[in-house]
C-alpha positions in Angstrom: 116.5 71.4 88.3 115.5 69.5 91.3 112.2 67.8 91.0 109.8 68.4 93.8 106.5 66.5 94.5 104.0 65.7 97.5 100.7 65.2 98.8 98.7 68.6 99.8 95.7 67.4 101.9 92.7 70.0 102.2 90.4 69.6 105.3 88.0 71.8 107.1 84.1 71.8 108.0 81.5 71.5 105.3 80.9 74.2 103.0 83.8 76.3 103.4 85.1 76.4 99.8 87.6 73.1 99.7 86.7 71.9 96.5 86.3 75.4 95.0 90.0 76.0 95.8 91.5 72.5 94.7 89.5 73.2 91.3 91.1 76.5 91.3 94.3 74.9 91.8 93.6 72.3 89.4 91.8 73.9 86.8 88.9 71.7 86.2 85.9 70.8 87.6 86.7 67.6 90.0 84.9 67.9 93.0 81.4 69.1 93.1 80.4 72.7 94.5 76.8 73.4 95.5 75.8 75.5 98.6 74.9 72.0 100.3 76.7 70.5 103.3 78.4 66.9 103.0 78.6 67.3 99.4 82.2 65.7 98.9 81.6 61.9 100.0 85.1 60.6 99.1 88.7 61.7 99.1 89.4 63.2 95.5 92.9 63.8 94.1 93.7 66.6 91.7 97.4 66.2 90.1 98.7 69.5 89.2 102.1 69.1 87.0 105.0 71.2 85.9 108.1 70.5 84.5 109.9 70.4 87.5 107.1 69.8 90.3 104.0 67.6 91.0 101.7 68.7 93.5 99.0 65.7 95.0 96.2 67.7 96.2 93.5 65.9 98.3 89.8 67.2 99.1 88.3 65.7 101.6 84.7 65.8 103.3 83.9 68.2 105.7 84.0 67.3 109.0 81.0 66.3 111.0 80.0 64.0 113.8 78.9 60.8 112.0 75.2 59.9 112.3 75.5 56.8 110.2 77.5 54.1 108.0 78.2 56.5 105.2 79.3 59.0 107.3 81.7 57.5 109.5 83.1 56.0 105.7 83.4 59.7 105.1 85.3 60.5 108.0 87.7 58.0 107.6 88.8 59.5 104.2 89.8 62.9 106.6 91.8 60.6 108.9 93.6 59.0 106.2 94.3 62.4 104.5 96.5 63.2 108.0 98.6 60.2 107.3 100.0 61.1 103.8 100.1 64.8 104.2 103.6 66.8 103.0 101.5 70.2 103.4 98.0 70.4 105.0 96.0 73.1 104.2 93.4 74.0 107.1 90.4 75.8 105.4 87.9 78.0 107.3 85.5 80.8 106.3 84.9 84.1 108.4 83.3 84.0 111.1 83.9 80.7 111.9 85.4 79.8 115.5 86.3 76.1 115.5 86.5 72.7 114.1 83.2 70.4 114.6 85.5 67.7 116.1 87.8 68.3 118.8 90.1 65.3 118.0 90.7 66.3 114.6 91.5 69.9 115.7 94.3 68.5 118.4 95.7 66.5 115.3 96.2 69.8 113.2 97.7 71.8 116.5 100.2 68.7 117.1 100.8 68.5 113.3 104.9 67.8 112.4 104.1 69.1 109.0 103.5 72.5 107.7 100.0 74.0 108.1 98.8 76.4 105.9 95.4 78.0 107.6 93.6 79.4 104.8 90.9 81.6 105.8 88.1 81.6 102.9 85.4 84.3 101.7 87.3 87.3 102.7 85.2 88.9 99.9 82.2 88.9 102.1 83.9 90.5 105.0 85.7 94.1 106.1 89.1 94.7 107.2 88.6 95.1 110.8 86.6 91.6 111.1 89.6 89.8 108.9 92.4 91.3 111.3 90.3 90.1 114.3 89.7 86.6 112.7 93.5 86.0 111.8 94.3 87.2 115.4 91.9 84.5 116.6 93.3 81.9 114.3 97.0 82.9 115.3 96.3 82.4 118.9 94.6 79.0 118.5 97.4 77.4 116.0 100.5 79.6 116.7 102.6 77.3 114.6 100.4 77.4 111.5 101.0 80.1 108.9 97.8 82.2 107.6 96.7 83.3 104.1 93.4 85.3 103.9 92.0 84.3 100.6 88.8 83.8 98.3 88.7 80.4 96.4 85.9 81.7 94.2 87.2 85.2 93.4 90.5 83.6 92.8 91.9 86.0 95.5 95.4 85.2 96.8 95.0 81.3 95.4 98.1 81.3 93.5 100.4 83.0 96.4 99.1 80.1 98.1 100.2 77.6 95.5 103.6 79.0 95.2 104.1 78.9 99.0 102.8 75.1 98.9 105.8 74.6 96.1 108.4 76.4 98.4 107.4 73.7 101.5 107.4 70.3 99.0 110.2 67.7 99.4 112.2 67.1 96.6 110.6 63.7 95.0 110.3 62.1 91.6 106.7 62.6 90.4 104.3 60.0 91.9 101.8 59.8 89.1 102.3 60.2 85.5 103.0 63.6 84.1 99.6 63.6 82.0 97.1 62.2 84.9 94.9 65.0 86.3 93.5 62.7 89.1 93.6 59.3 90.7 89.5 58.7 89.7 88.3 56.8 86.6 85.7 58.3 84.3 82.9 56.7 85.6 83.1 58.2 89.1 82.9 61.7 87.3 80.0 60.6 85.9 78.6 59.8 89.2 79.3 62.7 90.8 78.2 64.8 88.1 74.7 63.5 88.4 74.8 63.8 91.9 75.7 67.2 91.7 72.5 68.2 89.6 70.5 66.2 92.4 71.6 68.1 95.4 71.0 71.4 93.4 67.8 70.5 92.4 66.1 68.3 95.4 65.4 69.4 98.8 65.2 68.0 102.4 66.6 64.3 102.7 66.3 63.3 99.0 70.3 64.5 98.2 71.7 62.4 100.9 69.5 59.4 100.1 71.0 59.1 96.8 74.2 57.3 95.7 74.8 57.0 91.7 76.4 53.9 90.0 77.5 54.0 86.4 76.7 50.7 84.5 78.1 51.4 81.0 80.3 54.0 79.7 81.3 52.9 76.2 83.3 55.8 74.1 83.5 55.9 70.3 85.8 58.1 68.4 83.0 60.9 68.6 80.4 60.3 71.2 80.3 58.5 74.6 77.3 56.4 75.7 76.3 56.4 79.5 74.0 54.6 81.4 73.6 55.3 85.1 71.2 54.0 88.0 70.0 56.4 90.7 70.0 54.8 94.2 67.4 55.8 96.4 66.3 54.2 99.7 62.6 54.7 99.5 59.6 54.0 96.9 58.5 57.6 97.9 61.7 59.0 96.9 62.1 57.0 93.5 58.5 59.2 92.6 60.3 62.3 93.7 63.3 61.9 91.6 61.5 60.9 88.7 58.9 63.8 88.9 55.6 64.5 87.0 55.7 62.5 83.7 59.4 62.2 84.3 60.4 65.8 84.2 62.5 66.2 87.0 64.7 63.1 85.9 65.1 64.5 82.4 66.1 67.9 83.5 68.6 66.0 85.7 70.3 64.0 82.6 70.4 67.2 80.5 72.1 69.2 83.1 74.6 66.5 83.5 75.2 65.9 80.2 76.0 69.6 79.1 78.4 69.1 82.0 80.0 65.9 80.9 80.4 66.9 77.4 82.2 70.1 78.7 84.3 67.5 81.0 85.2 64.8 78.2 85.2 67.4 75.4 83.1 64.9 73.1 79.2 64.3 72.6 77.6 62.5 75.4 74.3 60.3 75.2 73.1 59.5 79.0 70.5 57.2 80.1 69.3 57.4 83.7 67.0 55.2 85.7 66.0 55.1 89.4 66.2 52.1 91.9 65.4 51.7 95.3 68.4 50.0 97.0 66.7 50.2 100.8 69.0 51.8 103.4 72.5 51.5 101.5 73.2 54.2 103.6 74.0 51.8 106.8 75.0 48.7 104.8 78.6 48.2 104.9 78.3 45.6 101.6 76.3 48.2 99.7 79.1 50.8 101.1 82.1 48.7 99.8 80.5 48.2 96.8 80.2 52.1 95.9 83.7 52.7 97.1 83.2 54.0 100.9 85.0 51.7 103.6 81.7 50.2 105.0 
């Protein structure tokens, strides 16, 4: 039987469910999912393997108008998603009317590759609204295939995946068949800690934070992790730590539980907080954290 393989890249506005969809496809929690916008900062690959296929899914940051260096780098990851896609998944949610960047939308309209427009969160809608939304997007993107889905409820997700397989070109696998992602273990440690910060802190704090894992030591029965939470100002450091360290401890406990599930092994985690002034606007620091800078 011929083998199919290719890159399937997911784009859309912030918070439309891109990470939820990718995790549903992959069956593992590779991308952070929270109710806050701009949760995904990198382009994260999730690889789904079968005997005769390899689907390389790519979750990208939500499309925004960049306000500082970090956001510019995030949009560079989105641009790269147009360059190597074999199939483009453009994700919108019920009630949405347009992409937040006209230039990106024109790229979708002029795309030479297949575009599947996924109308997400239909579980929050009724039939009349759904039909009006489908017509709205069909008028804007006549060449796109429209699929109503609920990534959270897993509705129509398998059908979309089967359609992706039909559209993929014949090709050998790009990655080893037992590989789940292109990111190293430390990346998922960083992202898990950052997710807990997004969940528990308000206002600007989560967006001023970057996490760096300085130590990842794996033995037969335990993984020992030491990670540093970077903030931009001294006042933010105090907020992250909390009264007698209580807030930081909660982040550590919740991250450890998730990481033990992810690695299927006991985890010991130590967290520290450091001030790294204006790292979001510092090209050198952004490169160090894996952004384009």
